[in-house]
N, C-alpha and C positions, 0 to 999 in steps of 0.2 A: 504494498499498498505505500503511495506517494501524498506526505503531506507537506506542505508549508504550513509554518507559521510566522507571525508576524508580533513583534515585542513593541508596544508604543510607553515612552515612559513622559510623564506629564511634569515629574519633579525630579529631585536628587532620590527620593523615595519611594515615591508612588507610580505606577503602572499597570497597563492592562496589555492583554494579549488573545489572539483569536488566529483562528486557523482552521483547516479541515481536511481531506483530503479522500481520495477513492482508490479504489483496487480490486483485488478478488481474495475471497476467503473460502473456507468449507467445514464441513462439519458433518459427524456419523449422526444419521436420524434413527432410532431402534425402538421397536414398542415389544414388550415382550409380558406378556398378561396370558395367565391360564386361558383364556378361551382364544383369542388373537395372538398372533403375532409378523413381525414384519420390521425389515430394517434396511437402508440404504444410504450413501452416503450425498450430501449435496455440494457444488459449486458454483458460488454464486458472486456476484456483484457486491460490491463492500464500499460502505462511503462512511463518514463521519465527520464531525463539526464542533469545536469546543470553542470558548472562551474564558478570561479568567483575571484577576487582577491580581496585584502582585506590590508588597510593600518592604522595602528595602530597610533590613537593623541595622547594618553596616555591609565594612566594604565584600565579606563572605558569605553573610545569611540572609535570606529573601523567604518571606513567608508567601505562598502562594496557596491561593482559593479560586477554584475549576470547576467547569463545568463543561461535560462531553456528554455528545450524543453519538452512538454507532450503531449502523444498522448493516444486516449481513443477509436480507430478504426472506425469502419463503420457499420452501420444499416440502413434498412430500412424499409417503411411501405407500405401497399399496397392503394392508392386510390380509390375512390369511387366516381362515379358520384350522383347526387342528386335523381336521382332514382334507386341508390344498385346496377348500372352496373360499373365492374372495368375499370379505369381511371391509369391503369401503377401502379407505385412504385414511392415514392421519398425516394430519398437516400440520406445520410448526413454521412461525414467523419470530426472527432473531432478531432483538433489537436489545440496546442496554442505554442506561440514563446511567452517568454519574457525576457525584459530586466529591471533588477530593482537596484536602486541605493537606497543602505540605510544605514543607522546609527545605529550600533548595543549600545547599554548601558549596561552595565555589572554590575548589583545591585546597582542601583542607591539610593536604600532608605536603603542600608548594615548600616549607623550611625543612622539608626531608631530604629533600635531591636537588641539586644544583647541574 
């Protein structure tokens, strides 16, 4: 997945960022119940977008609060009964919403190498 992200700094301490990207992804879709079963793999177009705010505490530490949405498409697999007869399809849509609070530490071991 290719993702361009851009930081914008408003003051010495406060900034925002945003970005996103697209590409491909995949997963295995499986249903294994006592009455029906089925499995397949999905290869789908994927995309994501996000934004956030940053607050710099010093030269090496920044607090980051961000949001990201990720979408991996819809896939389905046929289901079969125990005797092999069809029992419909199992459909899955995959998307993720994340809120992340993180601490960015810039080059914490810089003083140990030259």
